[in-house]
N, C-alpha and C positions, 0 to 999 in steps of 0.2 A: 521846893522847888517848883516855877512855876511853866507851863507850856504849852504851844499854840502849836493846832491842827494845821499843814499846810498840805496844799493840793499842786502839785506841778507836772505837767506832762502825764497824767493818768495816774501820778503815784503818789504817794499819802508820806508826809515825814512827818517827825515833831520836831521842832524848835522851840529851846530854852530862853524864855523871854522873863525870867526873872529868879534870880536864886544862884547862886554855886555849884560848882561840882567838887566838894572842897572833902568829900571823904568816901572811902567803898560804897556805904550807906548809900550815898548821895547818887554813885553808878545804877546802885539797885534801884533807885528811883525814877532813872532815866530809863530802865530797862522796863519798870512797872510802868513809864507814859506811855512808853512804844506798843506796848501789849494793851494797852487802855485803849487805845486810840487806833489800833489796829494794822500798826506797821512794823517794819523792823528796821525802819531809818531816822536816824537824829543830825540835827544839826546843832552844833555848839560855839554861839556866837563867843568873842575874845572876851566880855564882859562876865561871864558865865565861868571863863575857867580860872578858879581859885590860885593865889601865889604856892599853896600845899600842893595842888595839879601841876604847877609847871617845875616845882623844884622837885626833882626825880628821887632825891634821897629820903623822903618820905614816903615813897614807893604806891602814891596814890595813882597816879597814871596808870602805872602798869595795872594795878587789880584790877580800876575801873574796865580799860582796857580788855582784860580777862575775862570781865563779868560781860561785855559785850561781848566779847568772843562765843563764852557757853552760851548765851541765847542768843545768837545769830542775828545779831544788831550790829548794822554798820552805820558809824558814826562818821561826823568830818568838822573840825574845827576850824575855826578862822581866826588866825592868827597871823602875826608878822613875827616868823619864827628870829629872824636877826635881833630880836629885843629879849629872846631870852640865854639863856647861859648853852655852853658847849652842848653840856650832856642831853640837854630837852632838842636842843638842835638834831643829833645824833639820832633819840629817839624819833623825834617827827619823821626823818630821811626813813629810817629803818621801817616806821610806820606806814609810811608812801608806800611802799615795795608789796604791802601787805593788804586784805581786802577788807580790813574790820574797819580801823579808823585812817585816817586821812588829816593833814591839815593844807592849811588852802590859806592862801595870806588875802583874799576877797570874798564875798559873800555870792558875787557869779559865780565864780571856780567853784565853792565848796558846792553849789548848789547841784551846778553839773556834773559832779564827780558823784554827787551823792543820789540823781534821780537816773543818773548813767546814762547820759545824754551818747547819740550814736560814736562808737570809736574814742570818746572822751577819755574812760578811764584806761585804756590802754595806751592813750598817748599819756597819761599820767606816771605808769607803769614804771614805762621806758625814759621819765625823768628824773634828774638830779632835782636833789631842793633848791630849785630855783628860783622861790615863791617870790 
């Protein structure tokens, strides 16, 4: 997995630029990349989310999100959930009510959530998954 260090509004996050999150080990690689770059924030663009991650029966999404939570990493995925299974949509809805993993439809929205633009996270927490 290849990541890029990004600075926005005085905060640093890592953005996956190559490779996929397809195993629990990939989740650990994401945690390691965050630690290496001195941040606890990660951006997961659509093309890095493997079919295995999006298929909840594999339990990869849950395992990865648990690893992120264990290490205090906040991550956001850029994904149009309307093109995923009903179960993944429910998972995304539940995740969007927490502070560890969030799903946004656009890169701009994802970045605003990740770097915590004033009031934006509170607004997101009050919304249903109408991405």
